[in-house]
TORGULO-922923 format. One record per residue (C-alpha): x, z, y; residue in one letter; chain. Coordinates in nm, 4 decimals. Layout:
BEGIN
[[X; Z; Y]; 'a'; 'A']
...
END
This chain:
BEGIN
[[2.4788; -0.5714; 7.5780]; 'm'; 'A']
[[2.7585; -0.4040; 7.3827]; 'e'; 'A']
[[2.5126; -0.1531; 7.2419]; 'k'; 'A']
[[2.2843; -0.4373; 7.1312]; 'k'; 'A']
[[2.5737; -0.6132; 6.9576]; 'k'; 'A']
[[2.6694; -0.2911; 6.7857]; 'l'; 'A']
[[2.3158; -0.2397; 6.6589]; 'l'; 'A']
[[2.3051; -0.5982; 6.5372]; 't'; 'A']
[[2.6310; -0.5495; 6.3457]; 'k'; 'A']
[[2.5017; -0.2264; 6.1936]; 'i'; 'A']
[[2.1789; -0.3993; 6.0906]; 'f'; 'A']
[[2.3654; -0.6902; 5.9358]; 'i'; 'A']
[[2.6002; -0.4545; 5.7523]; 'a'; 'A']
[[2.3070; -0.2499; 5.6255]; 'f'; 'A']
[[2.1272; -0.5660; 5.5125]; 't'; 'A']
[[2.4365; -0.6832; 5.3289]; 'v'; 'A']
[[2.4682; -0.3456; 5.1555]; 'v'; 'A']
[[2.0999; -0.3571; 5.0595]; 'v'; 'A']
[[2.1367; -0.7109; 4.9253]; 'i'; 'A']
[[2.4498; -0.6208; 4.7290]; 'i'; 'A']
[[2.2883; -0.3063; 4.5927]; 'a'; 'A']
[[1.9722; -0.4954; 4.5094]; 'g'; 'A']
[[2.1683; -0.7680; 4.3347]; 's'; 'A']
[[2.3542; -0.5025; 4.1393]; 'y'; 'A']
[[2.0304; -0.3372; 4.0270]; 'v'; 'A']
[[1.8696; -0.6708; 3.9438]; 'v'; 'A']
[[2.1733; -0.7744; 3.7402]; 'n'; 'A']
[[2.1848; -0.4423; 3.5594]; 'k'; 'A']
[[1.8162; -0.3929; 3.4939]; 'a'; 'A']
[[1.6102; -0.7074; 3.5334]; 'f'; 'A']
[[1.8031; -1.0016; 3.3880]; 't'; 'A']
[[1.7725; -1.1149; 3.0274]; 's'; 'A']
[[1.9746; -0.8978; 2.7906]; 'n'; 'A']
[[1.8900; -1.0111; 2.4369]; 't'; 'A']
[[2.0947; -1.2199; 2.1942]; 'k'; 'A']
[[1.8619; -1.2920; 1.9035]; 'f'; 'A']
[[1.7139; -1.6370; 1.8426]; 'e'; 'A']
[[1.3743; -1.5301; 1.7088]; 'q'; 'A']
[[1.0822; -1.4900; 1.9460]; 'd'; 'A']
[[1.0630; -1.1222; 1.8552]; 'e'; 'A']
[[1.2216; -0.8596; 1.6305]; 'v'; 'A']
[[1.1291; -0.5085; 1.5263]; 'f'; 'A']
[[1.3748; -0.2198; 1.5453]; 'v'; 'A']
[[1.3303; 0.1155; 1.3754]; 'y'; 'A']
[[1.4531; 0.4417; 1.5247]; 'v'; 'A']
[[1.4567; 0.7211; 1.2631]; 'p'; 'A']
[[1.3354; 1.0728; 1.3361]; 't'; 'A']
[[1.5965; 1.2972; 1.5070]; 'n'; 'A']
[[1.8070; 1.0025; 1.6222]; 's'; 'A']
[[2.0214; 1.0537; 1.9301]; 'd'; 'A']
[[2.1137; 0.7911; 2.1867]; 'y'; 'A']
[[2.4363; 0.6981; 2.0079]; 'e'; 'A']
[[2.2324; 0.6138; 1.6988]; 'a'; 'A']
[[1.9964; 0.4010; 1.9079]; 'v'; 'A']
[[2.2931; 0.2077; 2.0497]; 'k'; 'A']
[[2.4031; 0.1168; 1.6983]; 'k'; 'A']
[[2.0498; 0.0079; 1.6109]; 'i'; 'A']
[[2.0291; -0.2113; 1.9233]; 'l'; 'A']
[[2.3793; -0.3587; 1.8853]; 'a'; 'A']
[[2.2743; -0.6720; 1.6900]; 'p'; 'A']
[[2.0053; -0.7539; 1.9439]; 'y'; 'A']
[[2.1358; -0.6816; 2.2965]; 'v'; 'A']
[[2.3923; -0.8850; 2.4836]; 'd'; 'A']
[[2.5319; -0.6141; 2.7114]; 'n'; 'A']
[[2.5066; -0.2533; 2.5985]; 'q'; 'A']
[[2.6464; -0.1179; 2.9254]; 'q'; 'A']
[[2.3409; -0.2476; 3.1093]; 'k'; 'A']
[[2.1183; -0.0677; 2.8609]; 'i'; 'A']
[[2.3235; 0.2498; 2.9106]; 'd'; 'A']
[[2.2832; 0.2279; 3.2875]; 'w'; 'A']
[[1.9051; 0.1863; 3.2713]; 'v'; 'A']
[[1.8705; 0.4498; 2.9966]; 'a'; 'A']
[[2.0557; 0.7020; 3.2120]; 'a'; 'A']
[[1.8491; 0.6209; 3.5207]; 'k'; 'A']
[[1.5234; 0.6391; 3.3270]; 'r'; 'A']
[[1.6099; 0.9583; 3.1388]; 'g'; 'A']
[[1.5880; 0.7856; 2.8018]; 'y'; 'A']
[[1.9384; 0.8661; 2.6808]; 's'; 'A']
[[1.8450; 1.2352; 2.6599]; 't'; 'A']
[[1.4891; 1.1779; 2.5381]; 'n'; 'A']
[[1.4997; 0.9360; 2.2426]; 'v'; 'A']
[[1.1708; 0.8559; 2.0673]; 'k'; 'A']
[[1.1438; 0.7703; 1.6970]; 'a'; 'A']
[[0.9327; 0.4834; 1.5702]; 'g'; 'A']
[[0.8949; 0.1096; 1.5220]; 'k'; 'A']
[[0.9495; -0.0948; 1.8382]; 'f'; 'A']
[[0.8986; -0.4589; 1.9283]; 'l'; 'A']
[[1.1705; -0.6473; 2.1163]; 'l'; 'A']
[[1.0971; -0.9920; 2.2565]; 'k'; 'A']
[[1.3461; -1.2663; 2.3300]; 'k'; 'A']
[[1.4619; -1.2664; 2.6926]; 'g'; 'A']
[[1.3722; -0.9038; 2.7612]; 'm'; 'A']
[[1.5592; -0.7313; 3.0444]; 's'; 'A']
[[1.7381; -0.4001; 3.0014]; 's'; 'A']
[[1.4569; -0.2302; 3.1922]; 'f'; 'A']
[[1.1956; -0.3799; 2.9573]; 's'; 'A']
[[1.3965; -0.2859; 2.6490]; 'i'; 'A']
[[1.4280; 0.0780; 2.7533]; 'v'; 'A']
[[1.0612; 0.0905; 2.8499]; 'r'; 'A']
[[0.9661; -0.0629; 2.5126]; 't'; 'A']
[[1.1670; 0.2040; 2.3302]; 'l'; 'A']
[[0.9094; 0.4525; 2.4579]; 'r'; 'A']
[[0.6142; 0.2522; 2.3235]; 'l'; 'A']
[[0.6061; 0.2654; 1.9419]; 'p'; 'A']
[[0.4106; -0.0041; 1.7622]; 'v'; 'A']
[[0.1396; 0.1089; 1.5146]; 'p'; 'A']
[[0.1932; 0.0124; 1.1520]; 'v'; 'A']
[[-0.0856; -0.1356; 0.9412]; 'k'; 'A']
[[-0.0158; 0.0396; 0.6125]; 'l'; 'A']
[[-0.1782; -0.1483; 0.3265]; 'a'; 'A']
[[-0.1668; -0.1007; -0.0478]; 'f'; 'A']
[[-0.3563; -0.2182; -0.3552]; 'n'; 'A']
[[-0.2863; -0.3502; -0.7045]; 'n'; 'A']
[[-0.0282; -0.0822; -0.7865]; 'q'; 'A']
[[0.0278; -0.0242; -1.1575]; 'e'; 'A']
[[0.1949; 0.3171; -1.1387]; 'r'; 'A']
[[0.2211; 0.5976; -0.8868]; 'i'; 'A']
[[0.5924; 0.5265; -0.8423]; 'k'; 'A']
[[0.5024; 0.1678; -0.7506]; 'd'; 'A']
[[0.2697; 0.3046; -0.4849]; 'l'; 'A']
[[0.5410; 0.5314; -0.3427]; 'y'; 'A']
[[0.7718; 0.2317; -0.3200]; 'k'; 'A']
[[0.5028; 0.0257; -0.1486]; 'r'; 'A']
[[0.4282; 0.2962; 0.1084]; 'i'; 'A']
[[0.7966; 0.3714; 0.1711]; 'a'; 'A']
[[0.8561; 0.0026; 0.2490]; 's'; 'A']
[[0.6161; 0.0292; 0.5427]; 'q'; 'A']
[[0.6756; 0.3737; 0.6958]; 'v'; 'A']
[[0.9651; 0.6170; 0.7361]; 'e'; 'A']
[[0.9108; 0.8695; 0.4504]; 'p'; 'A']
[[1.1133; 0.7864; 0.1394]; 's'; 'A']
[[0.9817; 0.7521; -0.2153]; 'e'; 'A']
[[1.1344; 1.0926; -0.2939]; 'e'; 'A']
[[0.9646; 1.2575; 0.0045]; 'q'; 'A']
[[0.6291; 1.1084; -0.0937]; 'l'; 'A']
[[0.6647; 1.2260; -0.4521]; 'k'; 'A']
[[0.7591; 1.5753; -0.3338]; 'a'; 'A']
[[0.4347; 1.6006; -0.1347]; 'v'; 'A']
[[0.1878; 1.4293; -0.3679]; 'f'; 'A']
[[0.3180; 1.5699; -0.6945]; 'e'; 'A']
[[0.3877; 1.9305; -0.6036]; 'n'; 'A']
[[0.1845; 2.1822; -0.8020]; 'e'; 'A']
[[-0.0158; 2.3138; -0.5074]; 'k'; 'A']
[[-0.1242; 1.9686; -0.3908]; 'f'; 'A']
[[-0.2288; 1.8694; -0.7415]; 'l'; 'A']
[[-0.4187; 2.1952; -0.7932]; 'a'; 'A']
[[-0.5886; 2.1783; -0.4529]; 'd'; 'A']
[[-0.7190; 1.8303; -0.5301]; 'h'; 'A']
[[-0.7978; 1.8797; -0.8985]; 'g'; 'A']
[[-0.5321; 1.6307; -1.0023]; 'l'; 'A']
[[-0.2610; 1.6039; -1.2651]; 't'; 'A']
[[0.0554; 1.3956; -1.2580]; 'k'; 'A']
[[-0.1306; 1.1465; -1.4774]; 'e'; 'A']
[[-0.4284; 1.1220; -1.2406]; 't'; 'A']
[[-0.2578; 1.1485; -0.9000]; 'v'; 'A']
[[-0.3018; 0.7739; -0.8465]; 'l'; 'A']
[[-0.6792; 0.8323; -0.8432]; 't'; 'A']
[[-0.6363; 1.0141; -0.5109]; 'f'; 'A']
[[-0.5522; 0.6890; -0.3311]; 'f'; 'A']
[[-0.8314; 0.4593; -0.2176]; 'i'; 'A']
[[-0.6929; 0.1075; -0.1583]; 'p'; 'A']
[[-0.7374; 0.0100; 0.2033]; 'n'; 'A']
[[-0.5475; -0.0690; 0.5225]; 't'; 'A']
[[-0.4536; 0.2358; 0.7299]; 'y'; 'A']
[[-0.3001; 0.2631; 1.0765]; 'e'; 'A']
[[-0.0076; 0.4977; 1.1364]; 'f'; 'A']
[[0.3047; 0.5141; 1.3456]; 'y'; 'A']
[[0.6194; 0.4323; 1.1490]; 'w'; 'A']
[[0.7629; 0.7839; 1.1834]; 'd'; 'A']
[[0.4547; 0.9473; 1.0286]; 'v'; 'A']
[[0.5467; 1.2319; 0.7917]; 't'; 'A']
[[0.4552; 1.2483; 0.4228]; 'a'; 'A']
[[0.2384; 1.5506; 0.5027]; 'e'; 'A']
[[0.0489; 1.3555; 0.7684]; 'e'; 'A']
[[-0.0052; 1.0746; 0.5196]; 'l'; 'A']
[[-0.1466; 1.3239; 0.2702]; 'a'; 'A']
[[-0.3884; 1.4564; 0.5320]; 'e'; 'A']
[[-0.5082; 1.1073; 0.6219]; 'k'; 'A']
[[-0.5470; 0.9951; 0.2608]; 'f'; 'A']
[[-0.7376; 1.3148; 0.1846]; 's'; 'A']
[[-0.9866; 1.2318; 0.4607]; 'k'; 'A']
[[-1.0230; 0.8792; 0.3236]; 'e'; 'A']
[[-1.0747; 1.0145; -0.0288]; 'f'; 'A']
[[-1.3579; 1.2404; 0.0868]; 'h'; 'A']
[[-1.5044; 0.9677; 0.3052]; 'r'; 'A']
[[-1.5147; 0.7316; 0.0073]; 'f'; 'A']
[[-1.6503; 0.9937; -0.2312]; 'w'; 'A']
[[-1.9597; 1.0629; -0.0245]; 'n'; 'A']
[[-2.2709; 1.2304; -0.1599]; 'd'; 'A']
[[-2.4147; 0.9018; -0.2836]; 's'; 'A']
[[-2.1110; 0.8070; -0.4902]; 'r'; 'A']
[[-2.0680; 1.1617; -0.6216]; 'l'; 'A']
[[-2.4302; 1.1644; -0.7368]; 'e'; 'A']
[[-2.3820; 0.8327; -0.9165]; 'k'; 'A']
[[-2.0665; 0.9608; -1.0870]; 'a'; 'A']
[[-2.2487; 1.2772; -1.1941]; 'k'; 'A']
[[-2.5355; 1.0709; -1.3370]; 'a'; 'A']
[[-2.2778; 0.8906; -1.5533]; 'l'; 'A']
[[-2.1299; 1.2265; -1.6568]; 'n'; 'A']
[[-1.7987; 1.1222; -1.5026]; 'l'; 'A']
[[-1.5699; 1.2831; -1.2465]; 't'; 'A']
[[-1.4315; 1.0741; -0.9592]; 'p'; 'A']
[[-1.0978; 1.0567; -1.1437]; 'a'; 'A']
[[-1.2714; 0.9313; -1.4587]; 'q'; 'A']
[[-1.4606; 0.6697; -1.2575]; 'v'; 'A']
[[-1.1261; 0.5555; -1.1169]; 'y'; 'A']
[[-0.9684; 0.5400; -1.4652]; 'i'; 'A']
[[-1.2556; 0.3365; -1.6051]; 'l'; 'A']
[[-1.2557; 0.1127; -1.2958]; 'a'; 'A']
[[-0.8855; 0.0420; -1.3513]; 's'; 'A']
[[-0.9708; -0.0922; -1.6978]; 'i'; 'A']
[[-1.2687; -0.2915; -1.5697]; 'v'; 'A']
[[-1.0565; -0.4429; -1.2913]; 'h'; 'A']
[[-0.7893; -0.5502; -1.5384]; 'k'; 'A']
[[-1.0464; -0.6795; -1.7864]; 'e'; 'A']
[[-1.2082; -0.9259; -1.5464]; 't'; 'A']
[[-1.1068; -1.0776; -1.2160]; 'a'; 'A']
[[-1.4681; -1.1771; -1.1516]; 'k'; 'A']
[[-1.6195; -0.9131; -0.9235]; 'a'; 'A']
[[-1.9737; -1.0251; -1.0068]; 'd'; 'A']
[[-1.9099; -0.9609; -1.3781]; 'e'; 'A']
[[-1.7583; -0.6153; -1.3408]; 'r'; 'A']
[[-2.0878; -0.4182; -1.3450]; 'p'; 'A']
[[-2.1729; -0.5770; -1.6822]; 'r'; 'A']
[[-1.8274; -0.5051; -1.8279]; 'v'; 'A']
[[-1.8493; -0.1496; -1.6954]; 'a'; 'A']
[[-2.1870; -0.1183; -1.8711]; 'g'; 'A']
[[-2.0283; -0.2097; -2.2047]; 'v'; 'A']
[[-1.7606; 0.0549; -2.1705]; 'y'; 'A']
[[-2.0123; 0.3177; -2.0654]; 'l'; 'A']
[[-2.2266; 0.2307; -2.3691]; 'n'; 'A']
[[-1.9205; 0.2799; -2.5886]; 'r'; 'A']
[[-1.8321; 0.6107; -2.4255]; 'l'; 'A']
[[-2.1883; 0.7345; -2.4714]; 'n'; 'A']
[[-2.1750; 0.6481; -2.8420]; 'q'; 'A']
[[-1.8259; 0.7938; -2.8853]; 'n'; 'A']
[[-1.6858; 0.4533; -2.9787]; 'm'; 'A']
[[-1.3274; 0.3555; -2.8923]; 'p'; 'A']
[[-1.3146; 0.1424; -2.5799]; 'l'; 'A']
[[-1.0755; -0.1008; -2.7495]; 'q'; 'A']
[[-0.9719; -0.2383; -2.4118]; 'a'; 'A']
[[-0.6830; -0.4851; -2.4295]; 'd'; 'A']
[[-0.5490; -0.3917; -2.0835]; 'p'; 'A']
[[-0.4862; -0.0371; -2.2058]; 't'; 'A']
[[-0.2833; -0.1741; -2.4971]; 'v'; 'A']
[[-0.0681; -0.3772; -2.2610]; 'i'; 'A']
[[-0.0125; -0.0728; -2.0417]; 'y'; 'A']
[[0.0717; 0.1386; -2.3481]; 'a'; 'A']
[[0.3260; -0.1188; -2.4672]; 'q'; 'A']
[[0.4947; -0.1217; -2.1256]; 'k'; 'A']
[[0.4990; 0.2569; -2.1207]; 'l'; 'A']
[[0.6402; 0.2951; -2.4711]; 'v'; 'A']
[[0.8983; 0.0211; -2.4279]; 'q'; 'A']
[[0.9732; 0.1328; -2.0706]; 'n'; 'A']
[[0.9596; -0.2315; -1.9697]; 'd'; 'A']
[[0.7271; -0.2874; -1.6750]; 'w'; 'A']
[[0.8177; -0.6549; -1.6502]; 's'; 'A']
[[0.6753; -0.7113; -1.9999]; 'l'; 'A']
[[0.4195; -0.9936; -2.0080]; 'v'; 'A']
[[0.1578; -0.9983; -2.2837]; 'i'; 'A']
[[-0.0934; -1.2760; -2.2308]; 'k'; 'A']
[[-0.2731; -1.2245; -2.5582]; 'r'; 'A']
[[-0.3055; -0.8950; -2.7440]; 'v'; 'A']
[[-0.2570; -0.9243; -3.1224]; 'v'; 'A']
[[-0.3201; -0.6707; -3.3990]; 'n'; 'A']
[[0.0401; -0.5521; -3.3981]; 'a'; 'A']
[[0.0048; -0.4539; -3.0306]; 'd'; 'A']
[[-0.3003; -0.2389; -3.0989]; 't'; 'A']
[[-0.1013; -0.0139; -3.3320]; 'r'; 'A']
[[0.1227; 0.1198; -3.0541]; 'v'; 'A']
[[0.1164; 0.4989; -3.0501]; 'v'; 'A']
[[0.0147; 0.6124; -2.7028]; 's'; 'A']
[[-0.2675; 0.8137; -2.5427]; 'p'; 'A']
[[-0.3279; 0.5000; -2.3328]; 'y'; 'A']
[[-0.4055; 0.2846; -2.6363]; 'n'; 'A']
[[-0.7845; 0.2892; -2.6534]; 't'; 'A']
[[-0.7791; 0.1147; -2.9903]; 'y'; 'A']
[[-0.6331; 0.4338; -3.1393]; 'r'; 'A']
[[-0.7748; 0.6987; -2.9037]; 'v'; 'A']
[[-1.1432; 0.7556; -2.8372]; 't'; 'A']
[[-1.2507; 0.8114; -2.4780]; 'g'; 'A']
[[-1.0709; 0.7386; -2.1565]; 'l'; 'A']
[[-0.6910; 0.7346; -2.1290]; 'p'; 'A']
[[-0.5308; 1.0287; -1.9445]; 'p'; 'A']
[[-0.4822; 0.8303; -1.6254]; 'g'; 'A']
[[-0.5516; 0.4934; -1.4618]; 'p'; 'A']
[[-0.3645; 0.1856; -1.5826]; 'i'; 'A']
[[-0.3868; 0.0227; -1.2390]; 'f'; 'A']
[[-0.5113; 0.0808; -0.8878]; 'm'; 'A']
[[-0.8611; -0.0720; -0.8932]; 'p'; 'A']
[[-1.0122; -0.2198; -0.5826]; 'd'; 'A']
[[-1.3301; -0.0817; -0.4305]; 'v'; 'A']
[[-1.5450; -0.3465; -0.5992]; 's'; 'A']
[[-1.4283; -0.2209; -0.9405]; 'a'; 'A']
[[-1.4973; 0.1415; -0.8457]; 'l'; 'A']
[[-1.8457; 0.0523; -0.7281]; 'd'; 'A']
[[-1.8984; -0.1643; -1.0366]; 'a'; 'A']
[[-1.8606; 0.1467; -1.2525]; 'v'; 'A']
[[-2.0834; 0.3546; -1.0264]; 'l'; 'A']
[[-2.3446; 0.0779; -1.0262]; 'n'; 'A']
[[-2.2890; -0.0414; -1.3812]; 'a'; 'A']
[[-2.5447; -0.2755; -1.5307]; 'e'; 'A']
[[-2.7798; -0.1064; -1.7762]; 'k'; 'A']
[[-2.7990; -0.3108; -2.0962]; 'h'; 'A']
[[-2.7453; -0.2849; -2.4719]; 'n'; 'A']
[[-2.4244; -0.4858; -2.4946]; 'y'; 'A']
[[-2.1475; -0.3220; -2.6978]; 'm'; 'A']
[[-1.8994; -0.6103; -2.7207]; 'y'; 'A']
[[-1.7609; -0.8930; -2.5121]; 'f'; 'A']
[[-1.5087; -1.1703; -2.5550]; 'c'; 'A']
[[-1.3594; -1.4298; -2.3235]; 'a'; 'A']
[[-1.5802; -1.7326; -2.2784]; 's'; 'A']
[[-1.4472; -2.0778; -2.3664]; 'v'; 'A']
[[-1.7212; -2.2456; -2.1660]; 'q'; 'A']
[[-1.7097; -2.0452; -1.8455]; 'k'; 'A']
[[-1.3436; -1.9685; -1.7924]; 'f'; 'A']
[[-1.2663; -1.6348; -1.6327]; 'g'; 'A']
[[-1.5945; -1.4909; -1.7586]; 'y'; 'A']
[[-1.6996; -1.3328; -2.0877]; 'h'; 'A']
[[-1.9740; -1.3644; -2.3462]; 'e'; 'A']
[[-2.1526; -1.0418; -2.4422]; 'f'; 'A']
[[-2.3047; -0.9233; -2.7682]; 'a'; 'A']
[[-2.5189; -0.6310; -2.8798]; 't'; 'A']
[[-2.4131; -0.6322; -3.2463]; 't'; 'A']
[[-2.0815; -0.6683; -3.4207]; 'y'; 'A']
[[-2.2011; -0.9721; -3.6154]; 'd'; 'A']
[[-2.2934; -1.1482; -3.2905]; 'e'; 'A']
[[-1.9556; -1.0550; -3.1523]; 'h'; 'A']
[[-1.7745; -1.2021; -3.4535]; 'l'; 'A']
[[-1.9380; -1.5397; -3.3906]; 'v'; 'A']
[[-1.8277; -1.5360; -3.0264]; 'i'; 'A']
[[-1.4806; -1.4090; -3.1133]; 'a'; 'A']
[[-1.4285; -1.6853; -3.3723]; 'k'; 'A']
[[-1.5259; -1.9451; -3.1167]; 'k'; 'A']
[[-1.2633; -1.8050; -2.8818]; 'y'; 'A']
[[-1.0000; -1.7753; -3.1590]; 'a'; 'A']
[[-1.0544; -2.1389; -3.2578]; 'd'; 'A']
[[-1.0128; -2.2471; -2.8974]; 'w'; 'A']
[[-0.6928; -2.0433; -2.8600]; 'v'; 'A']
[[-0.5566; -2.1938; -3.1837]; 's'; 'A']
[[-0.6161; -2.5450; -3.0512]; 'k'; 'A']
[[-0.4237; -2.4577; -2.7350]; 'q'; 'A']
[[-0.1273; -2.3486; -2.9439]; 'g'; 'A']
[[-0.1155; -1.9994; -2.7927]; 'y'; 'A']
[[0.0652; -1.7450; -3.0068]; 'k'; 'A']
[[0.1015; -1.4612; -2.7640]; 'r'; 'A']
END
């Protein structure tokens, strides 16, 4: 009987210890340990961070850091920190937080509509870890430019606007490798043959597409506009593209917030290799990052005899086209009269 009582006491004591230990573990690892009000937040752990750095990053979001420390030590995280972008959800336990810090979230890196290469660097750097300076160092070093047949003026033509998937801690070199694959995927044999038939390089197609894109927002009109510019190039006529004048004015004045809604004669006198009223042929680089529809509009330009076009006053957003200068003058006067009635000066 005494032995049975002793065993019962031992069992009860053991059970109590197990319950206490279990409660301790549950409290440490499996109870809510967040203090943010949003449903979810992202945290970013830079490359080469140690656990002390991670603690500072987590500080605004966790309620009890000691619980995190306990789980991190048990799970081996405190000596094996992983860089990246991580998703924390409201009400997460310490165990879930530490587990999440081993599961980086992919980043959907998207870019388009960039006016300058430095704008693109800024856009990319806002979405992944490499800085603008690191991106410039990779994409504008002499070897990279030479290997890809680029110049500092044409480097923007290397980038095909799209949405790409990376991890946040991707390196600038890894970005370059991925973008290179996308460049060669886009410039397949079919597109290269079309560019060659136009007597244009891929960079020149991109430059012309940047003008076409800026000239008309109507994708269905871009092949016709591209045809006009190609006709002018083939006859060695100045492109006289207003978007290049606007770009040239921004460049010369170093004012990229400058807004010019209507180009006037004084604007066309700006001295710049980007001013296609003064310089025959294409400018030395793109004035914008064209979308794929503009690139394909150049490659599949409409074949016609139009040499001129002017904004339409009947079909807003579109243009009227002319084969002769006299025809163009009639259309241009119609537009000028309309503008005058609106009271536009600039």
